[in-house]
C-alpha positions as CSV (number, residue, x, y, z in Angstrom):
1,M,83.4,280.7,80.5
2,D,83.1,284.8,80.6
3,M,85.7,284.5,83.8
4,K,89.4,285.1,83.1
5,A,91.4,282.2,84.6
6,H,94.7,281.3,85.8
7,V,96.3,278.6,87.4
8,I,99.9,278.5,89.4
9,I,101.6,275.0,89.4
10,V,104.0,274.6,92.6
11,A,106.8,272.0,92.0
12,G,109.8,272.6,94.3
13,G,110.2,269.0,95.1
14,S,114.0,267.4,95.5
15,G,113.5,263.9,95.1
16,S,114.9,263.0,98.9
17,R,111.8,261.1,99.7
18,M,111.4,259.6,95.9
19,Q,114.8,258.1,96.6
20,S,115.9,259.5,93.3
21,E,118.3,262.4,92.0
22,T,116.0,263.8,89.6
23,P,113.6,265.8,91.7
24,K,110.2,264.0,91.7
25,Q,108.3,266.7,89.0
26,F,110.9,265.5,86.5
27,L,110.3,261.4,86.9
28,L,109.3,260.2,83.9
29,L,105.5,258.2,83.6
30,E,105.4,256.4,80.5
31,G,108.3,258.4,78.9
32,R,106.9,261.7,79.8
33,P,107.8,264.0,83.0
34,L,105.3,264.2,85.4
35,L,104.7,267.5,84.9
36,F,103.7,267.2,81.5
37,Y,100.5,265.4,82.8
38,T,99.7,268.1,85.4
39,L,100.1,271.5,82.9
40,E,98.0,269.5,80.7
41,A,95.3,268.7,83.2
42,F,94.8,272.4,83.2
43,Y,95.6,273.4,79.9
44,Y,92.4,271.3,78.5
45,N,89.9,272.4,81.0
46,V,87.1,274.6,79.8
47,Y,88.4,277.4,82.1
48,S,91.5,277.6,80.2
49,P,93.5,279.2,82.3
50,E,96.7,281.1,81.7
51,I,99.4,278.6,83.3
52,T,102.3,279.5,85.5
53,L,104.9,276.9,86.9
54,V,106.9,277.8,89.7
55,L,110.4,276.0,89.9
56,P,113.3,276.5,92.0
57,A,115.9,278.7,90.1
58,S,118.3,275.8,89.6
59,Q,115.9,273.7,88.1
60,V,114.5,276.0,85.2
61,G,117.3,275.2,83.0
62,F,116.5,271.7,83.3
63,W,112.7,271.9,82.6
64,E,113.7,274.1,79.7
65,D,115.6,271.0,78.2
66,L,112.8,268.7,79.2
67,V,110.5,270.8,77.3
68,S,112.7,271.1,74.3
69,T,113.5,267.7,74.2
70,H,109.7,266.3,74.3
71,G,108.5,268.7,72.3
72,F,105.9,270.2,75.0
73,K,103.7,272.5,73.5
74,V,101.8,273.6,76.2
75,P,102.1,277.4,76.5
76,H,103.2,278.3,79.9
77,I,105.3,280.9,82.1
78,V,108.1,279.9,84.5
79,Q,108.5,282.2,87.5
80,K,111.6,281.2,90.0
81,G,110.4,280.0,93.5
82,G,111.1,281.0,97.2
83,D,112.8,279.7,100.3
84,S,109.5,278.4,101.4
85,R,106.2,277.2,99.6
86,F,104.5,280.4,100.7
87,Q,106.9,282.3,99.1
88,S,107.1,280.3,96.1
89,V,103.2,280.9,95.7
90,K,103.6,284.5,96.2
91,N,106.0,284.8,93.4
92,G,103.6,282.8,91.5
93,L,101.0,285.4,92.1
94,S,103.0,288.1,91.0
95,T,102.5,286.7,87.3
96,V,98.8,286.8,87.6
97,E,97.1,290.3,85.5
98,Q,95.4,292.3,87.1
99,Q,92.1,291.5,85.2
100,T,92.0,287.8,86.0
101,D,89.0,287.0,88.2
102,L,89.8,283.4,89.2
103,V,93.1,281.5,90.4
104,A,94.1,278.0,91.4
105,I,96.9,276.8,93.2
106,H,98.0,273.3,92.4
107,D,100.8,270.9,93.3
108,G,102.6,269.8,90.6
109,V,103.6,266.3,91.7
110,R,99.6,265.7,91.2
111,P,98.9,265.3,87.8
112,F,96.0,263.1,87.9
113,V,93.4,266.0,88.7
114,S,90.3,264.9,87.3
115,D,88.6,267.3,84.7
116,N,85.3,267.9,87.0
117,T,87.4,269.0,90.0
118,I,89.3,271.6,88.5
119,S,85.8,273.0,86.9
120,K,84.0,272.5,90.3
121,C,87.1,274.5,92.1
122,Y,86.8,277.1,89.8
123,A,83.1,277.2,90.1
124,S,83.0,277.3,93.4
125,A,85.9,280.2,93.8
126,A,83.4,282.5,91.5
127,E,80.7,282.1,93.6
128,Y,81.9,281.9,97.1
129,G,85.3,283.0,97.1
130,S,87.1,279.9,97.1
131,G,87.2,276.4,96.5
132,V,89.3,273.5,97.8
133,A,89.4,270.2,96.4
134,C,89.1,267.3,99.5
135,V,88.4,263.9,99.8
136,D,86.3,261.6,102.9
137,L,88.8,260.0,104.6
138,K,88.9,256.2,104.6
139,D,90.6,254.9,107.5
140,S,90.2,254.8,110.9
141,I,91.9,258.0,112.6
142,R,93.3,258.6,116.3
143,A,94.5,261.6,118.0
144,I,97.5,261.3,120.0
145,H,97.7,262.8,123.4
146,P,100.8,262.2,126.3
147,E,98.7,259.7,128.0
148,G,98.2,257.6,124.8
149,S,95.8,258.1,121.7
150,K,92.0,258.5,121.5
151,S,89.6,257.4,118.6
152,Q,88.1,260.4,116.2
153,D,85.0,260.5,114.5
154,R,86.6,260.6,110.6
155,S,83.3,262.1,109.2
156,L,84.3,265.1,110.9
157,F,87.5,265.6,109.2
158,K,88.5,265.6,105.5
159,S,91.7,264.9,103.4
160,I,93.0,268.0,101.7
161,Q,94.1,268.2,98.0
162,T,94.8,270.6,95.4
163,P,93.5,272.7,93.4
164,Q,92.9,275.3,95.8
165,T,91.2,278.2,93.9
166,F,90.3,281.7,95.0
167,Q,89.1,285.2,93.5
168,V,92.2,286.6,92.6
169,S,91.8,290.0,94.3
170,A,91.2,288.3,97.8
171,I,94.3,285.7,97.9
172,K,96.8,288.3,96.5
173,N,95.8,290.5,99.4
174,A,95.9,287.4,102.0
175,F,99.5,286.5,100.8
176,L,100.6,290.3,101.7
177,Q,100.7,288.6,105.3
178,E,103.6,287.8,107.1
179,E,104.5,284.1,106.7
180,K,104.0,281.7,109.6
181,K,104.5,278.3,110.4
182,T,100.7,277.6,110.8
183,F,100.6,278.2,106.7
184,T,100.5,274.4,105.6
185,D,98.3,275.4,102.6
186,D,97.0,278.1,100.8
187,A,93.5,277.7,102.2
188,S,95.5,278.2,105.7
189,V,96.8,281.4,104.2
190,F,92.8,282.9,102.9
191,E,91.4,281.5,106.4
192,A,93.8,283.5,108.6
193,D,93.0,286.3,106.5
194,G,89.3,286.3,108.0
195,R,87.6,284.5,105.0
196,E,85.6,281.4,104.4
197,V,87.2,278.3,103.0
198,R,84.7,276.5,100.8
199,L,85.3,272.7,100.2
200,V,84.8,271.0,96.9
201,E,84.7,267.4,96.4
202,G,87.9,266.4,94.8
203,N,88.8,262.6,93.5
204,Y,90.6,259.7,95.0
205,F,93.0,259.5,91.8
206,N,94.4,262.9,92.9
207,I,97.2,261.4,94.7
208,K,100.5,263.4,95.8
209,I,103.5,261.6,94.1
210,T,106.0,261.9,96.8
211,T,107.4,258.1,97.4
212,P,108.5,255.3,95.4
213,E,105.4,253.3,95.8
214,D,103.5,256.2,94.7
215,M,104.9,255.7,91.2
216,V,103.4,252.3,91.4
217,F,99.9,253.9,91.7
218,A,100.7,256.3,89.2
219,K,101.4,254.0,86.7
220,A,97.9,251.9,87.7
221,I,95.9,255.2,87.3
222,L,97.4,256.2,84.1
223,M,96.9,252.7,82.7
224,S,93.2,253.0,83.9
225,N,92.6,256.4,82.5
226,K,94.1,255.2,79.1
227,E,91.5,252.6,79.3
228,K,88.6,254.9,79.7
229,T,89.2,257.3,76.6
């Protein structure tokens, strides 16, 4: 690839919803921290992005111990996060070199993003300025109103995932805005700066591991992936 790529992996979870004292990004899956799988997914991609891992300052030492204990060899930059996801991503963007063309922003607890999804997001960003992974809704949905609820056409909606990938200059400019409560992800920041968000087909295994039952799914996905290789 003739475009230089970067990825910012944001991992700021506390583990409360996982009902664990260990932050969820450090939980072991088949003996290895979840974050190892996430970093490796990007490291082995054809775009060969440089990797920035954004962590709360209080977790950096614990991460460094894990890297040393497990002999983890994937090269990466560690950046301290901020008081919100917006601030953490902004801190991560400060590590992206000026000559870099594309940057993906990814949740640290989505370790099963497919190689194809990563590549399609980078390719979309290269051509259109952005590439945001999403999947079709499987369940029926209803909108809640004060007087009750109303069925909605699910074909008009998408479930948004990460990576959310952008041309570097555009997303850095977008993050110069003042933070707003409506910024639920990086795409909403990009859109608020007057830019078009291009959607890219993601993969259903690209789950965000947040609760104990997600770890059950994660183990099943990992075993399925091993059987395919």
